[in-house]
Structure formats: structure tokens, C-alpha cells
C-alpha positions in Angstrom: 31.3 97.1 143.8 31.7 98.5 140.3 33.9 95.4 139.7 30.9 93.2 140.3 28.5 95.1 138.3 30.8 94.9 135.4 31.2 90.8 135.7 27.3 90.7 136.1 26.7 92.5 133.0 29.1 90.3 131.2 27.6 87.2 132.7 23.9 88.4 132.1 25.1 89.2 128.5 26.3 85.7 127.8 23.1 84.3 129.0 23.2 83.8 132.8 20.1 84.6 134.8 20.5 87.2 137.6 20.3 84.5 140.4 23.1 82.3 138.6 25.4 85.6 138.4 24.5 86.2 141.9 25.6 82.5 143.1 28.9 83.2 141.2 29.5 86.3 143.1 28.8 84.4 146.2 31.1 81.7 145.3 33.7 84.1 144.6 33.0 86.1 147.8 33.7 83.2 149.9 36.8 82.0 148.0 35.1 79.0 146.2 37.1 79.8 142.9 36.9 76.2 141.6 33.3 75.9 142.0 32.8 79.2 140.2 35.1 78.0 137.5 33.3 74.7 137.1 29.9 76.7 136.8 31.4 78.7 134.1 32.8 76.0 132.3 29.4 74.1 132.2 27.6 77.3 131.0 30.2 77.4 128.1 29.9 73.9 127.1 25.9 74.6 127.0 26.3 77.4 124.8 28.7 75.9 122.7 26.1 72.7 122.1 23.3 75.2 121.4 25.7 76.8 118.8 26.6 73.6 117.1 22.9 72.9 116.8 22.1 76.3 115.4 25.0 75.6 112.8 23.3 72.3 111.5 20.1 74.0 111.2 21.8 76.8 109.1 23.7 74.1 107.1 20.3 72.5 106.2 18.8 75.7 105.1 22.0 76.3 103.1 21.4 72.7 101.5 17.7 73.7 100.5 18.8 77.0 99.1 21.6 75.4 96.9 19.1 72.8 95.6 16.3 75.4 94.9 18.7 77.5 93.0 20.1 74.5 91.1 16.6 73.7 90.1 16.5 70.3 92.1 13.5 71.3 94.3 
């Protein structure tokens, strides 16, 4: 049981909702490893997309800061 709590905590920390963590637990309990892996891969891809969007926003801010410091804005 502690093993599931540890996995659940990791999933919740990574942005999973409680019901999603429970669904993964259920998939693993009934032996549907491939389905659980696919769900984890989809979540990972979603997080990466979000990260890249945030990186783009940071790049824009850095560009504005650079131009302000150079007196271009």
C-alpha cells in the first residue's frame, strides 16, 4: 500500500489529478501496463508542450529587457 501512496504522491506532484492517479492505479492493478504507459506518455507530452510555451514567453521577456537596457525601447 505504501508503494501506491508513493507513486500517487509523485503523480500528484507532476500535475495529475487524484482521479487520474487512481485510474492509473486501477490500470496497473488489473495488469494493463501498456494503457498506463500510454497515459503517462500523453501527460509527459502535454507537460513538455506547456514547458515550451513558457520558454517562448520567457524568451520574449528577455528580448524586451535587452532592448530596454540598450535604449531601443
